[in-house]
C-alpha positions in Angstrom: 0.2 -9.7 23.3 0.1 -9.8 19.5 3.3 -9.9 17.4 3.0 -6.7 15.3 4.7 -6.9 11.9 5.3 -4.1 9.4 4.7 -3.5 5.8 5.5 -0.8 3.2 2.8 1.7 2.3 3.7 1.0 -1.4 3.4 -2.8 -1.1 6.8 -4.3 -1.8 7.7 -5.3 1.7 5.5 -7.2 4.1 5.9 -9.1 7.4 9.0 -7.2 8.5 9.7 -7.2 12.3 9.6 -4.0 14.2 13.4 -4.1 14.7 14.1 -4.7 11.0 11.8 -1.8 10.1 13.7 0.5 12.6 17.0 -0.6 11.2 16.0 -0.1 7.5 14.3 3.2 8.1 12.8 3.4 4.6 11.3 0.4 2.7 13.1 -0.8 -0.4 10.3 0.5 -2.7 10.5 4.0 -1.2 7.4 3.5 1.0 7.2 4.0 4.7 6.8 1.1 7.2 3.4 0.9 8.9 2.1 -1.7 11.4 -0.1 -4.3 9.9 -2.6 -3.3 12.5 -2.6 -0.5 15.1 -2.6 -2.3 18.5 -5.2 -1.3 21.1 -4.1 -0.1 24.5 -4.1 -3.1 26.9 -4.0 -1.0 30.1 -7.0 0.9 31.5 -6.6 4.7 31.5 -7.0 4.6 35.3 -3.9 2.4 35.5 -1.9 4.6 33.2 -2.7 7.6 35.3 -0.6 6.2 38.1 2.5 5.6 35.9 5.5 7.8 35.3 6.7 8.7 31.8 9.1 5.7 31.5 6.4 3.3 32.6 3.9 4.8 30.2 6.5 4.6 27.4 6.9 0.9 28.0 3.2 0.2 28.0 2.7 1.9 24.7 5.9 0.9 22.9 5.8 -2.8 23.8 2.6 -3.0 21.7 4.3 -1.6 18.6 7.8 -3.0 19.0 6.7 -6.5 19.9 9.9 -8.3 18.9 12.0 -6.3 21.4 12.1 -8.2 24.7 10.9 -6.6 27.9 14.6 -6.3 29.0 15.7 -4.7 25.7 12.9 -2.2 25.6 13.2 -1.1 29.2 16.9 -0.7 28.6 16.3 1.6 25.7 13.7 3.6 27.7 15.7 4.0 30.8 18.8 5.2 28.9 16.8 7.6 26.8 14.5 9.3 29.4 17.0 10.0 32.1 18.8 13.1 33.5 19.2 14.5 30.0 15.7 15.9 30.6 15.6 18.8 33.0 12.3 17.8 34.6 11.4 14.4 36.1 8.0 14.4 34.3 9.9 14.5 30.9 6.9 16.1 29.2 5.0 18.3 31.8 1.6 19.9 31.2 1.3 23.7 31.8 -2.2 25.2 32.0 -2.4 28.7 30.5 -5.3 30.7 29.3 -7.7 27.8 29.1 -5.5 25.3 27.4 -3.0 22.6 28.4 0.5 23.1 26.9 2.3 19.8 26.6 6.0 20.9 27.0 8.0 18.6 24.7 11.2 20.6 24.9 12.9 19.6 28.2 15.5 17.4 26.5 19.1 17.9 25.6 18.3 20.1 22.5 15.2 21.9 23.8 12.8 20.7 21.1 10.2 17.9 20.8 12.5 15.9 18.5 14.4 14.9 21.7 11.4 12.8 22.8 12.0 10.3 19.9 15.6 10.9 19.1 16.8 10.3 22.6 15.6 6.7 22.2 16.2 6.0 18.5 20.0 5.2 18.8 19.2 2.6 21.5 16.4 1.1 19.5 18.6 1.0 16.4 21.7 -0.5 18.1 19.6 -3.2 19.7 17.9 -3.8 16.3 21.3 -4.2 14.7 22.2 -6.9 17.1 18.9 -8.7 16.8 19.1 -8.7 13.0 22.8 -9.7 13.0 23.8 -6.5 11.0 27.3 -6.8 9.7 27.8 -3.2 8.5 28.2 0.1 10.3 25.0 2.1 10.3 25.1 5.5 8.4 22.3 7.8 9.5 21.3 10.2 6.7 19.0 12.9 7.8 17.5 16.1 6.4 16.4 18.7 9.0 14.3 21.8 9.0 16.1 22.8 12.2 15.3 20.5 15.2 15.7 16.9 14.0 19.3 17.6 13.0 20.7 18.6 16.5 18.6 16.0 18.3 19.9 13.2 16.0 23.4 14.5 16.3 23.2 14.5 20.1 21.8 11.0 20.1 24.3 9.4 17.7 27.5 11.3 18.4 30.3 8.8 19.1 27.9 5.8 19.2 30.0 2.8 18.2 29.5 1.4 14.7 27.4 4.4 13.5 28.0 7.6 11.5 25.6 10.4 11.0 25.3 13.0 8.3 22.8 15.8 8.7 21.8 18.1 5.8 20.1 21.4 6.7 18.9 24.4 4.5 21.8 26.9 4.8 19.6 29.9 5.2 16.4 28.2 6.5 17.1 27.6 10.2 17.2 29.9 13.2 20.7 31.2 14.4 20.4 29.1 17.6 19.4 26.0 15.6 22.3 26.5 13.3 24.9 27.0 16.0 23.6 24.0 17.9 24.4 21.9 14.8 27.7 23.3 13.6 29.3 23.1 17.0 28.4 19.4 17.5 31.3 17.3 18.7 31.9 13.7 17.7 34.3 11.8 15.4 31.4 10.2 13.6 29.3 13.2 12.7 29.1 15.6 9.7 26.8 18.6 9.4 26.2 20.0 5.9 24.5 23.3 4.9 22.7 22.9 1.6 22.0 25.8 -0.9 18.3 25.1 -1.0 15.2 24.7 1.3 14.2 21.8 3.5 12.3 20.0 0.8 15.4 20.1 -1.4 17.4 18.5 1.5 14.6 15.9 2.2 14.2 15.0 -1.5 18.0 14.6 -1.8 18.2 12.3 1.2 15.3 10.1 -0.2 17.1 10.0 -3.5 20.2 8.6 -1.8 18.2 6.0 0.0 16.6 5.0 -3.4 19.9 4.7 -5.2 20.5 0.9 -5.5 24.0 1.3 -7.0 25.1 3.5 -4.1 23.6 1.1 -1.6 25.5 -1.7 -3.0 28.7 0.3 -3.1 28.3 1.3 0.5 27.6 -2.3 1.5 30.9 -3.4 -0.1 32.6 -0.6 1.9 31.0 -1.9 5.2 28.1 0.6 5.5 24.3 0.5 5.4 22.1 3.5 5.3 19.3 4.2 7.8 17.3 7.3 8.8 16.7 9.3 11.9 14.0 11.3 10.2 10.4 10.9 11.2 9.9 8.5 8.2 11.6 5.9 10.5 9.0 4.0 12.5 11.4 4.1 15.5 10.8 7.9 15.5 7.0 7.7 15.2 6.3 5.1 17.9 7.9 7.1 20.8 5.8 10.1 19.8 2.6 8.2 20.4 3.7 7.9 24.1 3.4 11.6 25.1 -0.2 11.9 24.0 -1.1 8.9 26.2 1.0 10.4 29.0 -0.7 13.8 28.6 -4.2 12.2 28.9 -3.1 10.2 31.9 -1.8 13.3 33.6 -5.1 15.2 33.0 -6.9 12.2 34.5 -4.6 12.0 37.5 -4.9 15.7 38.2 -8.7 15.6 38.1 -8.9 17.9 35.0 -10.9 15.3 33.1 -13.1 12.3 33.9 -12.1 8.8 32.8 -13.1 8.3 29.2 -13.8 12.0 28.6 -12.6 13.1 25.1 -9.9 15.8 24.6 -8.8 17.6 21.5 -5.2 17.9 20.5 -3.6 20.8 18.6 -0.3 20.1 16.8 1.9 22.6 14.8 3.0 20.5 12.0 4.9 20.5 8.7 6.1 16.9 8.2 3.0 15.5 9.8 4.7 13.0 12.0 3.8 14.5 15.3 0.0 14.8 14.5 0.1 11.3 13.0 1.4 10.0 16.3 -1.7 11.6 17.9 -3.9 9.9 15.3 -2.3 6.5 16.1 -3.0 7.2 19.8 -6.6 7.8 18.9 -6.7 4.6 16.9 -5.3 2.7 19.9 -8.3 3.8 21.9 -7.2 7.0 23.6 -10.2 9.3 23.9 -9.2 12.0 21.4 -12.0 14.0 19.6 -10.5 16.4 17.1 -7.0 16.4 15.8 -6.3 20.1 15.0 -3.6 20.5 12.4 -1.9 23.9 12.6 0.1 25.2 9.7 2.1 28.4 9.1 2.1 30.3 5.8 3.4 27.2 4.0 -0.2 25.9 4.3 -0.1 22.9 2.1 -1.6 20.7 4.8 -4.4 23.2 5.5 -5.3 23.3 1.8 -5.2 19.5 1.6 -7.5 19.0 4.6 -10.0 21.5 3.2 -10.0 20.5 -0.4 -8.6 16.9 -0.7 -5.9 18.2 -3.1 -2.2 18.1 -2.0 -0.3 20.5 -4.1 3.3 21.5 -3.4 3.5 23.7 -6.5 3.6 27.0 -4.7 6.1 29.5 -3.3 8.2 28.3 -0.4 8.0 30.9 2.4 10.6 31.4 5.1 8.8 32.1 8.4 9.6 32.5 12.1 8.5 28.9 12.6 11.2 27.2 10.3 10.6 23.6 11.5 7.2 23.9 9.7 8.6 25.4 6.5 7.8 22.3 4.6 5.9 21.6 1.4 6.4 17.8 1.2 4.9 16.3 4.3 6.5 12.8 4.2 4.5 11.3 7.1 1.2 12.2 5.4 1.8 9.1 3.3 1.1 6.9 6.3 -2.3 8.5 6.7 -3.0 8.4 3.0 -2.4 4.7 3.1 -4.7 4.3 6.0 -7.6 6.3 4.5 -7.1 4.5 1.1 -8.2 1.3 2.9 -4.6 0.2 3.2 -4.5 -0.2 -0.6 -0.8 0.0 -1.5 -1.6 0.4 -5.2 -3.7 3.5 -4.5 -1.0 4.9 -2.3 1.7 4.3 -4.8 -0.3 6.0 -7.6 -0.8 9.1 -5.5 2.9 9.2 -4.4 4.0 8.8 -8.0 1.7 11.7 -9.0 3.3 13.8 -6.2 6.8 13.0 -7.5 5.8 13.5 -11.2 3.4 16.5 -11.1 3.9 17.8 -7.5 0.3 17.2 -6.6 -2.5 14.6 -6.2 -6.2 14.5 -5.2 -7.8 12.0 -3.0 -11.3 10.5 -3.5 -14.4 11.8 -1.7 -14.5 8.5 0.2 -11.0 9.0 1.4 -11.8 12.6 2.4 -14.7 11.4 4.5 -12.2 9.4 6.6 -10.5 12.6 7.5 -13.4 13.9 9.5 -11.5 13.7 12.8 -9.0 16.3 11.5 -9.4 20.1 11.4 -6.9 22.3 9.6 -6.1 26.0 9.6 -3.1 28.2 9.5 -1.6 31.3 11.1 0.3 34.1 9.4 3.4 35.9 10.8 1.5 38.7 12.4 -0.9 36.3 14.1 2.0 34.2 15.3 3.7 37.2 16.9 0.5 38.5 18.3 -0.2 35.1 19.9 3.2 35.1 21.7 2.6 38.6 23.0 -1.1 38.0 24.1 -0.3 34.8 26.0 2.7 36.5 27.8 0.7 39.6 28.5 -2.3 37.6 30.0 -0.4 35.0 31.9 3.4 35.5 31.9 3.7 32.2 30.0 6.1 32.3 27.0 5.8 30.1 24.0 7.9 29.8 20.8 6.6 30.6 17.3 5.6 27.0 16.4 3.5 26.8 19.6 2.1 30.2 18.8 0.9 29.0 15.4 -0.9 26.2 17.2 -2.4 28.6 19.7 -3.7 30.9 16.9 -5.2 28.0 15.0 -6.8 26.7 18.2 -8.5 30.1 18.7 -9.8 30.0 15.2 -11.1 26.5 15.7 -13.0 27.6 18.9 -14.4 30.6 17.1 -15.6 28.6 14.2 -17.1 25.6 16.1 -17.9 26.8 19.6 -16.2 23.5 20.8 -15.1 23.9 24.4 -13.6 20.4 24.7 -10.5 20.4 26.9 -7.5 20.7 24.7 -3.8 19.8 24.7 -1.5 22.0 22.6 1.8 20.3 21.6 4.4 22.9 22.6 7.2 21.7 20.3 10.2 23.9 21.1 11.6 26.1 23.9 11.2 29.8 23.3 14.9 30.0 23.9 15.5 28.3 20.6 13.8 31.2 18.8 14.7 34.1 21.0 14.8 36.7 18.3 11.3 36.0 17.1 10.0 35.6 20.6 11.6 38.8 21.9 10.5 40.8 18.8 6.9 39.8 19.7 7.2 40.7 23.4 9.5 43.7 23.3 10.5 45.1 19.8 12.9 47.5 21.4 15.3 44.6 21.8 15.9 44.2 18.1 19.4 45.5 18.1 20.6 42.9 20.7 22.7 39.9 19.6 21.1 36.5 19.9 22.6 35.6 23.3 21.8 39.0 24.8 18.3 38.2 23.8 18.5 34.9 25.6 19.4 36.7 28.8 16.7 39.2 28.4 14.1 36.5 27.8 15.3 34.7 30.9 14.7 37.9 32.9 11.2 38.5 31.5 10.0 34.9 31.7 11.7 34.3 35.0 13.0 30.9 33.7 16.7 29.9 33.8 18.6 29.7 30.5 18.6 26.0 29.4 21.9 24.1 29.5 21.6 23.5 25.8 21.9 27.2 25.1 24.7 27.9 27.6 26.7 25.1 26.1 26.8 26.7 22.6 27.2 30.3 23.8 31.0 30.2 23.3 31.4 26.8 21.6 33.8 26.4 18.7 32.4 26.0 15.2 33.4 22.5 14.0 31.4 22.1 10.7 31.7 24.5 7.8 30.7 22.2 4.8 28.3 23.8 2.3 27.1 22.0 -0.8 24.6 22.2 -3.7 21.7 19.7 -3.8 23.5 18.0 -6.7 26.6 17.5 -4.5 24.9 15.7 -1.6 25.9 12.2 -2.9 29.5 13.1 -3.4 29.5 14.7 0.1 28.4 11.4 1.6 31.0 9.5 -0.3 33.8 11.7 0.8 32.9 11.6 4.4 32.6 7.8 4.4 36.0 7.3 2.8 37.7 9.1 5.7 
């Protein structure tokens, strides 16, 4: 098995071990860590079809995280994918109305972020030991709703770590917000920011890039790291569930060995669909990667024009985890289609920072031929929730509904009937108001938890533990700050 090392998309760091990349989170030059080569699957698909989720995770992750020993990696996997998930399959497939919904929301916080953030604290603490880290790790994270709670749940009270989560004060669902502000743990801080997600994410990146602050924190015994999807330790676990989904389709006789499938991903920050692209590069038989956007359709415009332009109105939608105009993980794909030319990548990212936009070459655009992009508006999203429920009784959240709407557009435009997996990224219980407004508008006057109970009755699905736990939980975090105050908020918390 090859020893896979990591390098920065912007060229300053090369030959970094996987564990060092996980520990650092972001490269010193502001770039993202990428593998020097994407490893090929070394197990036959037939073999993978007989493996459970944990076994599949090991077979995929060992290829990327090659400096973790078998014992270390299996320790991380077994502690991450355990009874925290409410189904033994971890990520089951549900067939509804001609598509296969990959349910990625059966973890502790009922969103797909659990799939990676359940394992990241273990990968990181093992990495700290392997790299003889002398400082406590401070996780700085920006969230559009789901990453925050999943990261908080993962790192709460983990020794020698602290975690600070910044979220847009008015840009998350009521359930998402309550999940975060009720979080227990002596080492956690949750901060609402007067701004949108991009403001939070840009502020966190600025903190990472502040050399003086990094040195000051080191003197105080701290080192920054990230739980955002910019961390390679977040991206690699996401590759697993696409391999697992294919293996389940094969095991169940839904596809033949080697038959191509399409994948639809609702995406804002691009990490989840990038993981599917990495799985394709590893040899998984994926045809089209269908990128679904909401009304913040910066990725749709990019895939269709080759121009990435964040200079537009930021729209608050019913799918807030996709309300993003700066898709950080896209940089990893840009680097790849630029022929792994760090200089080209750096020029484009500099243009994005300076002018808010960039344009790729025709040659680079040709390398995106496996991607298809489209978007769904708010009415289409609500209609998708209602239609699927009306036809099948199956209930999906607004993010998954965006994906379904885009999938229907793709089929109508192309006539492609390839069997398709739709990434179902959050439980409908996380967005009960939007879901119930689509299914039964007469419920509009109910409070959020009454809507939870009504959804349970209609869908005939028990209310998840994650929702019951916050129903009457005490609010523990009331901090609100301006974007300009994020650095001082970090300093104050770490001085306690």
